[in-house]
PyMOL CGO cylinders between C-alpha atoms (Angstrom):
from pymol import cmd
from pymol.cgo import CYLINDER

trace = [
    CYLINDER, 26.90, 44.98, -4.34, 27.78, 43.25, -7.63, 0.3, 1, 1, 1, 1, 1, 1,
    CYLINDER, 27.78, 43.25, -7.63, 31.02, 41.29, -7.51, 0.3, 1, 1, 1, 1, 1, 1,
    CYLINDER, 31.02, 41.29, -7.51, 33.78, 42.30, -9.90, 0.3, 1, 1, 1, 1, 1, 1,
    CYLINDER, 33.78, 42.30, -9.90, 34.55, 39.43, -12.24, 0.3, 1, 1, 1, 1, 1, 1,
    CYLINDER, 34.55, 39.43, -12.24, 38.05, 38.31, -13.17, 0.3, 1, 1, 1, 1, 1, 1,
    CYLINDER, 38.05, 38.31, -13.17, 39.00, 35.92, -15.95, 0.3, 1, 1, 1, 1, 1, 1,
    CYLINDER, 39.00, 35.92, -15.95, 42.29, 34.02, -15.57, 0.3, 1, 1, 1, 1, 1, 1,
    CYLINDER, 42.29, 34.02, -15.57, 43.88, 32.38, -18.62, 0.3, 1, 1, 1, 1, 1, 1,
    CYLINDER, 43.88, 32.38, -18.62, 46.63, 30.27, -17.07, 0.3, 1, 1, 1, 1, 1, 1,
    CYLINDER, 46.63, 30.27, -17.07, 47.66, 26.66, -17.67, 0.3, 1, 1, 1, 1, 1, 1,
    CYLINDER, 47.66, 26.66, -17.67, 49.78, 26.25, -14.51, 0.3, 1, 1, 1, 1, 1, 1,
    CYLINDER, 49.78, 26.25, -14.51, 47.18, 24.53, -12.36, 0.3, 1, 1, 1, 1, 1, 1,
    CYLINDER, 47.18, 24.53, -12.36, 48.84, 25.17, -8.99, 0.3, 1, 1, 1, 1, 1, 1,
    CYLINDER, 48.84, 25.17, -8.99, 49.15, 28.90, -9.69, 0.3, 1, 1, 1, 1, 1, 1,
    CYLINDER, 49.15, 28.90, -9.69, 45.62, 29.10, -11.09, 0.3, 1, 1, 1, 1, 1, 1,
    CYLINDER, 45.62, 29.10, -11.09, 44.25, 27.34, -8.01, 0.3, 1, 1, 1, 1, 1, 1,
    CYLINDER, 44.25, 27.34, -8.01, 46.12, 29.68, -5.66, 0.3, 1, 1, 1, 1, 1, 1,
    CYLINDER, 46.12, 29.68, -5.66, 44.86, 32.72, -7.54, 0.3, 1, 1, 1, 1, 1, 1,
    CYLINDER, 44.86, 32.72, -7.54, 41.30, 31.45, -7.46, 0.3, 1, 1, 1, 1, 1, 1,
    CYLINDER, 41.30, 31.45, -7.46, 41.36, 30.83, -3.70, 0.3, 1, 1, 1, 1, 1, 1,
    CYLINDER, 41.36, 30.83, -3.70, 42.88, 34.19, -2.82, 0.3, 1, 1, 1, 1, 1, 1,
    CYLINDER, 42.88, 34.19, -2.82, 40.79, 36.19, -5.30, 0.3, 1, 1, 1, 1, 1, 1,
    CYLINDER, 40.79, 36.19, -5.30, 37.55, 34.59, -4.14, 0.3, 1, 1, 1, 1, 1, 1,
    CYLINDER, 37.55, 34.59, -4.14, 38.51, 35.37, -0.54, 0.3, 1, 1, 1, 1, 1, 1,
    CYLINDER, 38.51, 35.37, -0.54, 38.88, 39.00, -1.65, 0.3, 1, 1, 1, 1, 1, 1,
    CYLINDER, 38.88, 39.00, -1.65, 35.32, 38.96, -2.98, 0.3, 1, 1, 1, 1, 1, 1,
    CYLINDER, 35.32, 38.96, -2.98, 35.95, 38.56, -6.71, 0.3, 1, 1, 1, 1, 1, 1,
    CYLINDER, 35.95, 38.56, -6.71, 33.99, 36.25, -9.02, 0.3, 1, 1, 1, 1, 1, 1,
    CYLINDER, 33.99, 36.25, -9.02, 36.60, 34.07, -10.78, 0.3, 1, 1, 1, 1, 1, 1,
    CYLINDER, 36.60, 34.07, -10.78, 36.76, 32.00, -13.95, 0.3, 1, 1, 1, 1, 1, 1,
    CYLINDER, 36.76, 32.00, -13.95, 39.90, 30.01, -14.81, 0.3, 1, 1, 1, 1, 1, 1,
    CYLINDER, 39.90, 30.01, -14.81, 40.64, 28.80, -18.35, 0.3, 1, 1, 1, 1, 1, 1,
    CYLINDER, 40.64, 28.80, -18.35, 43.67, 26.74, -19.32, 0.3, 1, 1, 1, 1, 1, 1,
    CYLINDER, 43.67, 26.74, -19.32, 43.70, 27.70, -23.01, 0.3, 1, 1, 1, 1, 1, 1,
    CYLINDER, 43.70, 27.70, -23.01, 43.41, 30.92, -24.95, 0.3, 1, 1, 1, 1, 1, 1,
    CYLINDER, 43.41, 30.92, -24.95, 40.64, 29.52, -27.10, 0.3, 1, 1, 1, 1, 1, 1,
    CYLINDER, 40.64, 29.52, -27.10, 38.46, 28.80, -24.08, 0.3, 1, 1, 1, 1, 1, 1,
    CYLINDER, 38.46, 28.80, -24.08, 39.32, 32.10, -22.43, 0.3, 1, 1, 1, 1, 1, 1,
    CYLINDER, 39.32, 32.10, -22.43, 38.30, 34.19, -25.43, 0.3, 1, 1, 1, 1, 1, 1,
    CYLINDER, 38.30, 34.19, -25.43, 34.86, 32.55, -25.36, 0.3, 1, 1, 1, 1, 1, 1,
    CYLINDER, 34.86, 32.55, -25.36, 34.28, 33.89, -21.84, 0.3, 1, 1, 1, 1, 1, 1,
    CYLINDER, 34.28, 33.89, -21.84, 36.00, 37.27, -22.14, 0.3, 1, 1, 1, 1, 1, 1,
    CYLINDER, 36.00, 37.27, -22.14, 32.90, 39.43, -22.61, 0.3, 1, 1, 1, 1, 1, 1,
    CYLINDER, 32.90, 39.43, -22.61, 31.41, 38.18, -19.34, 0.3, 1, 1, 1, 1, 1, 1,
    CYLINDER, 31.41, 38.18, -19.34, 34.32, 39.41, -17.17, 0.3, 1, 1, 1, 1, 1, 1,
    CYLINDER, 34.32, 39.41, -17.17, 35.71, 42.78, -16.06, 0.3, 1, 1, 1, 1, 1, 1,
    CYLINDER, 35.71, 42.78, -16.06, 39.47, 42.10, -16.06, 0.3, 1, 1, 1, 1, 1, 1,
    CYLINDER, 39.47, 42.10, -16.06, 41.86, 39.54, -17.55, 0.3, 1, 1, 1, 1, 1, 1,
    CYLINDER, 41.86, 39.54, -17.55, 44.91, 37.91, -15.96, 0.3, 1, 1, 1, 1, 1, 1,
    CYLINDER, 44.91, 37.91, -15.96, 46.85, 36.54, -18.93, 0.3, 1, 1, 1, 1, 1, 1,
    CYLINDER, 46.85, 36.54, -18.93, 49.75, 34.11, -19.14, 0.3, 1, 1, 1, 1, 1, 1,
    CYLINDER, 49.75, 34.11, -19.14, 51.90, 34.39, -22.26, 0.3, 1, 1, 1, 1, 1, 1,
    CYLINDER, 51.90, 34.39, -22.26, 52.91, 30.75, -22.67, 0.3, 1, 1, 1, 1, 1, 1,
    CYLINDER, 52.91, 30.75, -22.67, 49.73, 28.75, -23.27, 0.3, 1, 1, 1, 1, 1, 1,
    CYLINDER, 49.73, 28.75, -23.27, 49.28, 25.32, -24.86, 0.3, 1, 1, 1, 1, 1, 1,
    CYLINDER, 49.28, 25.32, -24.86, 47.25, 26.49, -27.86, 0.3, 1, 1, 1, 1, 1, 1,
    CYLINDER, 47.25, 26.49, -27.86, 48.32, 30.07, -28.60, 0.3, 1, 1, 1, 1, 1, 1,
    CYLINDER, 48.32, 30.07, -28.60, 50.68, 32.81, -27.52, 0.3, 1, 1, 1, 1, 1, 1,
    CYLINDER, 50.68, 32.81, -27.52, 49.23, 35.17, -24.94, 0.3, 1, 1, 1, 1, 1, 1,
    CYLINDER, 49.23, 35.17, -24.94, 50.38, 38.14, -27.02, 0.3, 1, 1, 1, 1, 1, 1,
    CYLINDER, 50.38, 38.14, -27.02, 48.08, 36.95, -29.81, 0.3, 1, 1, 1, 1, 1, 1,
    CYLINDER, 48.08, 36.95, -29.81, 45.18, 37.09, -27.36, 0.3, 1, 1, 1, 1, 1, 1,
    CYLINDER, 45.18, 37.09, -27.36, 46.23, 40.55, -26.19, 0.3, 1, 1, 1, 1, 1, 1,
    CYLINDER, 46.23, 40.55, -26.19, 46.42, 41.91, -29.74, 0.3, 1, 1, 1, 1, 1, 1,
    CYLINDER, 46.42, 41.91, -29.74, 43.07, 40.36, -30.67, 0.3, 1, 1, 1, 1, 1, 1,
    CYLINDER, 43.07, 40.36, -30.67, 41.40, 42.10, -27.75, 0.3, 1, 1, 1, 1, 1, 1,
    CYLINDER, 41.40, 42.10, -27.75, 43.06, 45.44, -28.46, 0.3, 1, 1, 1, 1, 1, 1,
    CYLINDER, 43.06, 45.44, -28.46, 41.80, 45.44, -32.04, 0.3, 1, 1, 1, 1, 1, 1,
    CYLINDER, 41.80, 45.44, -32.04, 38.30, 46.11, -30.75, 0.3, 1, 1, 1, 1, 1, 1,
    CYLINDER, 38.30, 46.11, -30.75, 38.65, 47.19, -27.11, 0.3, 1, 1, 1, 1, 1, 1,
    CYLINDER, 38.65, 47.19, -27.11, 41.32, 49.56, -25.75, 0.3, 1, 1, 1, 1, 1, 1,
    CYLINDER, 41.32, 49.56, -25.75, 39.74, 49.86, -22.30, 0.3, 1, 1, 1, 1, 1, 1,
    CYLINDER, 39.74, 49.86, -22.30, 39.52, 46.22, -21.21, 0.3, 1, 1, 1, 1, 1, 1,
    CYLINDER, 39.52, 46.22, -21.21, 41.94, 45.80, -18.25, 0.3, 1, 1, 1, 1, 1, 1,
    CYLINDER, 41.94, 45.80, -18.25, 44.64, 43.19, -18.92, 0.3, 1, 1, 1, 1, 1, 1,
    CYLINDER, 44.64, 43.19, -18.92, 47.51, 42.15, -16.63, 0.3, 1, 1, 1, 1, 1, 1,
    CYLINDER, 47.51, 42.15, -16.63, 50.18, 39.84, -18.01, 0.3, 1, 1, 1, 1, 1, 1,
    CYLINDER, 50.18, 39.84, -18.01, 51.76, 37.28, -15.67, 0.3, 1, 1, 1, 1, 1, 1,
    CYLINDER, 51.76, 37.28, -15.67, 54.70, 35.50, -17.25, 0.3, 1, 1, 1, 1, 1, 1,
    CYLINDER, 54.70, 35.50, -17.25, 57.95, 33.69, -16.58, 0.3, 1, 1, 1, 1, 1, 1,
    CYLINDER, 57.95, 33.69, -16.58, 59.46, 35.73, -19.44, 0.3, 1, 1, 1, 1, 1, 1,
    CYLINDER, 59.46, 35.73, -19.44, 61.40, 38.41, -17.61, 0.3, 1, 1, 1, 1, 1, 1,
    CYLINDER, 61.40, 38.41, -17.61, 63.72, 40.00, -20.18, 0.3, 1, 1, 1, 1, 1, 1,
    CYLINDER, 63.72, 40.00, -20.18, 63.42, 43.72, -20.85, 0.3, 1, 1, 1, 1, 1, 1,
    CYLINDER, 63.42, 43.72, -20.85, 62.25, 43.09, -24.42, 0.3, 1, 1, 1, 1, 1, 1,
    CYLINDER, 62.25, 43.09, -24.42, 59.44, 40.85, -23.12, 0.3, 1, 1, 1, 1, 1, 1,
    CYLINDER, 59.44, 40.85, -23.12, 58.21, 43.62, -20.84, 0.3, 1, 1, 1, 1, 1, 1,
    CYLINDER, 58.21, 43.62, -20.84, 58.39, 46.21, -23.61, 0.3, 1, 1, 1, 1, 1, 1,
    CYLINDER, 58.39, 46.21, -23.61, 56.59, 43.95, -26.08, 0.3, 1, 1, 1, 1, 1, 1,
    CYLINDER, 56.59, 43.95, -26.08, 53.81, 43.17, -23.60, 0.3, 1, 1, 1, 1, 1, 1,
    CYLINDER, 53.81, 43.17, -23.60, 53.21, 46.80, -22.69, 0.3, 1, 1, 1, 1, 1, 1,
    CYLINDER, 53.21, 46.80, -22.69, 53.49, 48.10, -26.24, 0.3, 1, 1, 1, 1, 1, 1,
    CYLINDER, 53.49, 48.10, -26.24, 50.97, 45.46, -27.32, 0.3, 1, 1, 1, 1, 1, 1,
    CYLINDER, 50.97, 45.46, -27.32, 48.46, 46.94, -24.89, 0.3, 1, 1, 1, 1, 1, 1,
    CYLINDER, 48.46, 46.94, -24.89, 48.85, 45.29, -21.48, 0.3, 1, 1, 1, 1, 1, 1,
    CYLINDER, 48.85, 45.29, -21.48, 47.98, 47.49, -18.52, 0.3, 1, 1, 1, 1, 1, 1,
    CYLINDER, 47.98, 47.49, -18.52, 50.62, 45.82, -16.37, 0.3, 1, 1, 1, 1, 1, 1,
    CYLINDER, 50.62, 45.82, -16.37, 53.22, 43.06, -16.45, 0.3, 1, 1, 1, 1, 1, 1,
    CYLINDER, 53.22, 43.06, -16.45, 54.24, 40.81, -13.56, 0.3, 1, 1, 1, 1, 1, 1,
    CYLINDER, 54.24, 40.81, -13.56, 57.11, 38.33, -13.76, 0.3, 1, 1, 1, 1, 1, 1,
    CYLINDER, 57.11, 38.33, -13.76, 56.73, 34.90, -12.16, 0.3, 1, 1, 1, 1, 1, 1,
    CYLINDER, 56.73, 34.90, -12.16, 57.20, 34.15, -9.36, 0.3, 1, 1, 1, 1, 1, 1,
    CYLINDER, 57.20, 34.15, -9.36, 55.33, 37.08, -7.85, 0.3, 1, 1, 1, 1, 1, 1,
    CYLINDER, 55.33, 37.08, -7.85, 53.50, 37.90, -4.64, 0.3, 1, 1, 1, 1, 1, 1,
    CYLINDER, 53.50, 37.90, -4.64, 49.82, 37.18, -5.14, 0.3, 1, 1, 1, 1, 1, 1,
    CYLINDER, 49.82, 37.18, -5.14, 48.98, 39.95, -2.68, 0.3, 1, 1, 1, 1, 1, 1,
    CYLINDER, 48.98, 39.95, -2.68, 50.77, 42.40, -4.94, 0.3, 1, 1, 1, 1, 1, 1,
    CYLINDER, 50.77, 42.40, -4.94, 48.64, 41.22, -7.85, 0.3, 1, 1, 1, 1, 1, 1,
    CYLINDER, 48.64, 41.22, -7.85, 45.51, 41.70, -5.74, 0.3, 1, 1, 1, 1, 1, 1,
    CYLINDER, 45.51, 41.70, -5.74, 46.56, 45.28, -5.01, 0.3, 1, 1, 1, 1, 1, 1,
    CYLINDER, 46.56, 45.28, -5.01, 47.17, 45.91, -8.70, 0.3, 1, 1, 1, 1, 1, 1,
    CYLINDER, 47.17, 45.91, -8.70, 43.72, 44.59, -9.59, 0.3, 1, 1, 1, 1, 1, 1,
    CYLINDER, 43.72, 44.59, -9.59, 42.01, 46.72, -6.97, 0.3, 1, 1, 1, 1, 1, 1,
    CYLINDER, 42.01, 46.72, -6.97, 43.95, 49.76, -8.13, 0.3, 1, 1, 1, 1, 1, 1,
    CYLINDER, 43.95, 49.76, -8.13, 42.95, 49.17, -11.75, 0.3, 1, 1, 1, 1, 1, 1,
    CYLINDER, 42.95, 49.17, -11.75, 39.28, 49.07, -10.79, 0.3, 1, 1, 1, 1, 1, 1,
    CYLINDER, 39.28, 49.07, -10.79, 39.68, 52.20, -8.63, 0.3, 1, 1, 1, 1, 1, 1,
    CYLINDER, 39.68, 52.20, -8.63, 41.59, 54.00, -11.38, 0.3, 1, 1, 1, 1, 1, 1,
    CYLINDER, 41.59, 54.00, -11.38, 38.95, 53.07, -13.95, 0.3, 1, 1, 1, 1, 1, 1,
    CYLINDER, 38.95, 53.07, -13.95, 36.19, 54.61, -11.82, 0.3, 1, 1, 1, 1, 1, 1,
    CYLINDER, 36.19, 54.61, -11.82, 38.28, 57.72, -11.07, 0.3, 1, 1, 1, 1, 1, 1,
    CYLINDER, 38.28, 57.72, -11.07, 39.29, 58.12, -14.71, 0.3, 1, 1, 1, 1, 1, 1,
    CYLINDER, 39.29, 58.12, -14.71, 35.70, 57.94, -15.90, 0.3, 1, 1, 1, 1, 1, 1,
    CYLINDER, 35.70, 57.94, -15.90, 34.69, 60.56, -13.33, 0.3, 1, 1, 1, 1, 1, 1,
    CYLINDER, 34.69, 60.56, -13.33, 37.51, 62.98, -14.25, 0.3, 1, 1, 1, 1, 1, 1,
    CYLINDER, 37.51, 62.98, -14.25, 36.98, 62.56, -17.99, 0.3, 1, 1, 1, 1, 1, 1,
    CYLINDER, 36.98, 62.56, -17.99, 33.42, 63.83, -17.59, 0.3, 1, 1, 1, 1, 1, 1,
    CYLINDER, 33.42, 63.83, -17.59, 34.99, 67.29, -17.15, 0.3, 1, 1, 1, 1, 1, 1,
    CYLINDER, 34.99, 67.29, -17.15, 38.25, 66.88, -19.09, 0.3, 1, 1, 1, 1, 1, 1,
    CYLINDER, 38.25, 66.88, -19.09, 37.53, 65.51, -22.53, 0.3, 1, 1, 1, 1, 1, 1,
    CYLINDER, 37.53, 65.51, -22.53, 40.64, 66.65, -24.38, 0.3, 1, 1, 1, 1, 1, 1,
    CYLINDER, 40.64, 66.65, -24.38, 44.16, 67.92, -23.74, 0.3, 1, 1, 1, 1, 1, 1,
    CYLINDER, 44.16, 67.92, -23.74, 46.73, 69.33, -26.16, 0.3, 1, 1, 1, 1, 1, 1,
    CYLINDER, 46.73, 69.33, -26.16, 50.45, 68.58, -26.06, 0.3, 1, 1, 1, 1, 1, 1,
    CYLINDER, 50.45, 68.58, -26.06, 52.03, 71.07, -28.45, 0.3, 1, 1, 1, 1, 1, 1,
    CYLINDER, 52.03, 71.07, -28.45, 50.18, 70.55, -31.76, 0.3, 1, 1, 1, 1, 1, 1,
    CYLINDER, 50.18, 70.55, -31.76, 48.90, 67.11, -30.76, 0.3, 1, 1, 1, 1, 1, 1,
    CYLINDER, 48.90, 67.11, -30.76, 45.43, 66.49, -29.35, 0.3, 1, 1, 1, 1, 1, 1,
    CYLINDER, 45.43, 66.49, -29.35, 44.52, 63.73, -26.88, 0.3, 1, 1, 1, 1, 1, 1,
    CYLINDER, 44.52, 63.73, -26.88, 40.89, 62.65, -26.61, 0.3, 1, 1, 1, 1, 1, 1,
    CYLINDER, 40.89, 62.65, -26.61, 40.57, 60.97, -23.21, 0.3, 1, 1, 1, 1, 1, 1,
    CYLINDER, 40.57, 60.97, -23.21, 36.95, 60.04, -23.80, 0.3, 1, 1, 1, 1, 1, 1,
    CYLINDER, 36.95, 60.04, -23.80, 37.54, 58.16, -27.06, 0.3, 1, 1, 1, 1, 1, 1,
    CYLINDER, 37.54, 58.16, -27.06, 41.11, 57.06, -26.15, 0.3, 1, 1, 1, 1, 1, 1,
    CYLINDER, 41.11, 57.06, -26.15, 42.49, 58.55, -29.36, 0.3, 1, 1, 1, 1, 1, 1,
    CYLINDER, 42.49, 58.55, -29.36, 45.58, 60.71, -29.76, 0.3, 1, 1, 1, 1, 1, 1,
    CYLINDER, 45.58, 60.71, -29.76, 47.08, 62.67, -32.59, 0.3, 1, 1, 1, 1, 1, 1,
    CYLINDER, 47.08, 62.67, -32.59, 50.82, 61.94, -32.61, 0.3, 1, 1, 1, 1, 1, 1,
    CYLINDER, 50.82, 61.94, -32.61, 53.90, 62.32, -34.76, 0.3, 1, 1, 1, 1, 1, 1,
    CYLINDER, 53.90, 62.32, -34.76, 52.99, 58.86, -36.13, 0.3, 1, 1, 1, 1, 1, 1,
    CYLINDER, 52.99, 58.86, -36.13, 49.45, 59.87, -37.00, 0.3, 1, 1, 1, 1, 1, 1,
    CYLINDER, 49.45, 59.87, -37.00, 46.28, 59.06, -35.09, 0.3, 1, 1, 1, 1, 1, 1,
    CYLINDER, 46.28, 59.06, -35.09, 46.63, 56.16, -32.64, 0.3, 1, 1, 1, 1, 1, 1,
    CYLINDER, 46.63, 56.16, -32.64, 44.45, 54.35, -30.15, 0.3, 1, 1, 1, 1, 1, 1,
    CYLINDER, 44.45, 54.35, -30.15, 45.58, 54.70, -26.55, 0.3, 1, 1, 1, 1, 1, 1,
    CYLINDER, 45.58, 54.70, -26.55, 45.37, 51.88, -24.06, 0.3, 1, 1, 1, 1, 1, 1,
    CYLINDER, 45.37, 51.88, -24.06, 43.56, 52.69, -20.82, 0.3, 1, 1, 1, 1, 1, 1,
    CYLINDER, 43.56, 52.69, -20.82, 46.89, 52.64, -18.97, 0.3, 1, 1, 1, 1, 1, 1,
    CYLINDER, 46.89, 52.64, -18.97, 48.51, 55.06, -21.41, 0.3, 1, 1, 1, 1, 1, 1,
    CYLINDER, 48.51, 55.06, -21.41, 45.52, 57.38, -21.06, 0.3, 1, 1, 1, 1, 1, 1,
    CYLINDER, 45.52, 57.38, -21.06, 45.54, 57.16, -17.25, 0.3, 1, 1, 1, 1, 1, 1,
    CYLINDER, 45.54, 57.16, -17.25, 49.22, 58.04, -17.03, 0.3, 1, 1, 1, 1, 1, 1,
    CYLINDER, 49.22, 58.04, -17.03, 48.88, 60.85, -19.58, 0.3, 1, 1, 1, 1, 1, 1,
    CYLINDER, 48.88, 60.85, -19.58, 45.90, 62.25, -17.71, 0.3, 1, 1, 1, 1, 1, 1,
    CYLINDER, 45.90, 62.25, -17.71, 47.79, 62.20, -14.40, 0.3, 1, 1, 1, 1, 1, 1,
    CYLINDER, 47.79, 62.20, -14.40, 50.89, 63.83, -15.89, 0.3, 1, 1, 1, 1, 1, 1,
    CYLINDER, 50.89, 63.83, -15.89, 48.99, 66.55, -17.75, 0.3, 1, 1, 1, 1, 1, 1,
    CYLINDER, 48.99, 66.55, -17.75, 46.89, 67.34, -14.67, 0.3, 1, 1, 1, 1, 1, 1,
    CYLINDER, 46.89, 67.34, -14.67, 50.09, 67.74, -12.65, 0.3, 1, 1, 1, 1, 1, 1,
    CYLINDER, 50.09, 67.74, -12.65, 52.05, 69.75, -15.19, 0.3, 1, 1, 1, 1, 1, 1,
    CYLINDER, 52.05, 69.75, -15.19, 55.17, 71.74, -14.38, 0.3, 1, 1, 1, 1, 1, 1,
    CYLINDER, 55.17, 71.74, -14.38, 55.94, 69.91, -11.15, 0.3, 1, 1, 1, 1, 1, 1,
    CYLINDER, 55.94, 69.91, -11.15, 58.34, 67.09, -10.36, 0.3, 1, 1, 1, 1, 1, 1,
    CYLINDER, 58.34, 67.09, -10.36, 56.49, 63.83, -9.73, 0.3, 1, 1, 1, 1, 1, 1,
    CYLINDER, 56.49, 63.83, -9.73, 58.42, 61.11, -7.97, 0.3, 1, 1, 1, 1, 1, 1,
    CYLINDER, 58.42, 61.11, -7.97, 58.44, 57.55, -9.23, 0.3, 1, 1, 1, 1, 1, 1,
    CYLINDER, 58.44, 57.55, -9.23, 56.89, 56.53, -5.93, 0.3, 1, 1, 1, 1, 1, 1,
    CYLINDER, 56.89, 56.53, -5.93, 53.96, 58.88, -6.41, 0.3, 1, 1, 1, 1, 1, 1,
    CYLINDER, 53.96, 58.88, -6.41, 53.34, 57.60, -9.93, 0.3, 1, 1, 1, 1, 1, 1,
    CYLINDER, 53.34, 57.60, -9.93, 53.52, 54.01, -8.74, 0.3, 1, 1, 1, 1, 1, 1,
    CYLINDER, 53.52, 54.01, -8.74, 51.04, 54.67, -5.96, 0.3, 1, 1, 1, 1, 1, 1,
    CYLINDER, 51.04, 54.67, -5.96, 48.64, 56.99, -7.79, 0.3, 1, 1, 1, 1, 1, 1,
    CYLINDER, 48.64, 56.99, -7.79, 48.60, 55.31, -11.21, 0.3, 1, 1, 1, 1, 1, 1,
    CYLINDER, 48.60, 55.31, -11.21, 49.71, 51.71, -10.61, 0.3, 1, 1, 1, 1, 1, 1,
    CYLINDER, 49.71, 51.71, -10.61, 49.08, 51.20, -6.92, 0.3, 1, 1, 1, 1, 1, 1,
    CYLINDER, 49.08, 51.20, -6.92, 52.33, 49.40, -6.09, 0.3, 1, 1, 1, 1, 1, 1,
    CYLINDER, 52.33, 49.40, -6.09, 56.08, 49.88, -5.91, 0.3, 1, 1, 1, 1, 1, 1,
    CYLINDER, 56.08, 49.88, -5.91, 57.95, 46.90, -7.36, 0.3, 1, 1, 1, 1, 1, 1,
    CYLINDER, 57.95, 46.90, -7.36, 61.06, 47.11, -9.52, 0.3, 1, 1, 1, 1, 1, 1,
    CYLINDER, 61.06, 47.11, -9.52, 59.16, 45.84, -12.55, 0.3, 1, 1, 1, 1, 1, 1,
    CYLINDER, 59.16, 45.84, -12.55, 56.87, 48.82, -12.14, 0.3, 1, 1, 1, 1, 1, 1,
    CYLINDER, 56.87, 48.82, -12.14, 59.80, 51.24, -12.27, 0.3, 1, 1, 1, 1, 1, 1,
    CYLINDER, 59.80, 51.24, -12.27, 60.81, 49.74, -15.60, 0.3, 1, 1, 1, 1, 1, 1,
    CYLINDER, 60.81, 49.74, -15.60, 57.20, 49.97, -16.69, 0.3, 1, 1, 1, 1, 1, 1,
    CYLINDER, 57.20, 49.97, -16.69, 57.08, 53.73, -16.10, 0.3, 1, 1, 1, 1, 1, 1,
    CYLINDER, 57.08, 53.73, -16.10, 60.33, 54.22, -18.01, 0.3, 1, 1, 1, 1, 1, 1,
    CYLINDER, 60.33, 54.22, -18.01, 58.91, 52.40, -21.01, 0.3, 1, 1, 1, 1, 1, 1,
    CYLINDER, 58.91, 52.40, -21.01, 55.70, 54.42, -21.01, 0.3, 1, 1, 1, 1, 1, 1,
    CYLINDER, 55.70, 54.42, -21.01, 57.68, 57.68, -20.90, 0.3, 1, 1, 1, 1, 1, 1,
    CYLINDER, 57.68, 57.68, -20.90, 59.84, 56.52, -23.82, 0.3, 1, 1, 1, 1, 1, 1,
    CYLINDER, 59.84, 56.52, -23.82, 56.67, 55.78, -25.78, 0.3, 1, 1, 1, 1, 1, 1,
    CYLINDER, 56.67, 55.78, -25.78, 55.17, 59.22, -24.99, 0.3, 1, 1, 1, 1, 1, 1,
    CYLINDER, 55.17, 59.22, -24.99, 58.32, 60.93, -26.22, 0.3, 1, 1, 1, 1, 1, 1,
    CYLINDER, 58.32, 60.93, -26.22, 58.06, 59.00, -29.45, 0.3, 1, 1, 1, 1, 1, 1,
    CYLINDER, 58.06, 59.00, -29.45, 54.43, 60.06, -29.82, 0.3, 1, 1, 1, 1, 1, 1,
    CYLINDER, 54.43, 60.06, -29.82, 54.55, 63.72, -28.79, 0.3, 1, 1, 1, 1, 1, 1,
    CYLINDER, 54.55, 63.72, -28.79, 58.10, 65.09, -28.89, 0.3, 1, 1, 1, 1, 1, 1,
    CYLINDER, 58.10, 65.09, -28.89, 59.69, 66.68, -31.96, 0.3, 1, 1, 1, 1, 1, 1,
    CYLINDER, 59.69, 66.68, -31.96, 62.98, 65.06, -30.94, 0.3, 1, 1, 1, 1, 1, 1,
    CYLINDER, 62.98, 65.06, -30.94, 62.52, 62.09, -28.63, 0.3, 1, 1, 1, 1, 1, 1,
    CYLINDER, 62.52, 62.09, -28.63, 66.21, 62.15, -27.67, 0.3, 1, 1, 1, 1, 1, 1,
    CYLINDER, 66.21, 62.15, -27.67, 65.95, 65.76, -26.53, 0.3, 1, 1, 1, 1, 1, 1,
    CYLINDER, 65.95, 65.76, -26.53, 62.48, 65.96, -24.97, 0.3, 1, 1, 1, 1, 1, 1,
    CYLINDER, 62.48, 65.96, -24.97, 60.87, 69.24, -23.94, 0.3, 1, 1, 1, 1, 1, 1,
    CYLINDER, 60.87, 69.24, -23.94, 57.60, 67.90, -22.50, 0.3, 1, 1, 1, 1, 1, 1,
    CYLINDER, 57.60, 67.90, -22.50, 58.30, 64.54, -20.81, 0.3, 1, 1, 1, 1, 1, 1,
    CYLINDER, 58.30, 64.54, -20.81, 61.37, 65.22, -18.69, 0.3, 1, 1, 1, 1, 1, 1,
    CYLINDER, 61.37, 65.22, -18.69, 63.26, 62.71, -16.57, 0.3, 1, 1, 1, 1, 1, 1,
    CYLINDER, 63.26, 62.71, -16.57, 64.56, 64.08, -13.29, 0.3, 1, 1, 1, 1, 1, 1,
    CYLINDER, 64.56, 64.08, -13.29, 67.39, 61.64, -12.71, 0.3, 1, 1, 1, 1, 1, 1,
    CYLINDER, 67.39, 61.64, -12.71, 67.16, 59.89, -9.37, 0.3, 1, 1, 1, 1, 1, 1,
    CYLINDER, 67.16, 59.89, -9.37, 63.85, 61.59, -8.57, 0.3, 1, 1, 1, 1, 1, 1,
    CYLINDER, 63.85, 61.59, -8.57, 61.11, 61.03, -11.12, 0.3, 1, 1, 1, 1, 1, 1,
    CYLINDER, 61.11, 61.03, -11.12, 59.49, 62.88, -13.99, 0.3, 1, 1, 1, 1, 1, 1,
    CYLINDER, 59.49, 62.88, -13.99, 58.01, 66.21, -14.95, 0.3, 1, 1, 1, 1, 1, 1,
    CYLINDER, 58.01, 66.21, -14.95, 55.51, 67.11, -17.66, 0.3, 1, 1, 1, 1, 1, 1,
    CYLINDER, 55.51, 67.11, -17.66, 56.20, 70.58, -19.05, 0.3, 1, 1, 1, 1, 1, 1,
    CYLINDER, 56.20, 70.58, -19.05, 53.34, 72.20, -20.96, 0.3, 1, 1, 1, 1, 1, 1,
]
cmd.load_cgo(trace, "trace")
């Protein structure tokens, strides 16, 4: 069986070493780069990127945006000491699949990585049968990762598409935060709860006539969410 390959762009040597040891023990093929410039040279040879934001030569968000210009599907997890709400929102809106604040449990990161690979395989299998979905007058193309929105045509990240696919395939029922965390993200940390909230806000902006009074992406306070067709 071919090993899944993970690229780590991280200049904290102790953290990078710990990640390498644990990831290799889990059966992954690992490459560590201390700078963004070096990491970008190796990107095409790896299946997933662990990305620090504060690097010696460039901002990690620059790397993220460069990748997303040409590839919406490449899995990217940000790990950063920047923990403010606006940092999380900026990272996710720039195209990150997930965002972990340092310090974090490495085992949680391992679970996230495994879930991303599992989700990618499941998504590709489901999309064979479900190419497109409509939300009101807007069309979502899950195969091409393109959506018609109130802001015009946009490119969806793989994480946006995965969450949209799950919600639209479970329409008209209340989905708990816990279920979303387990089925779409594969974990249950507080940062993940904030992550879901930010994705829902973004979907309302894309697909609702009035994002402040949504009719499709409904929050069930204290419980979770519901997608109403």
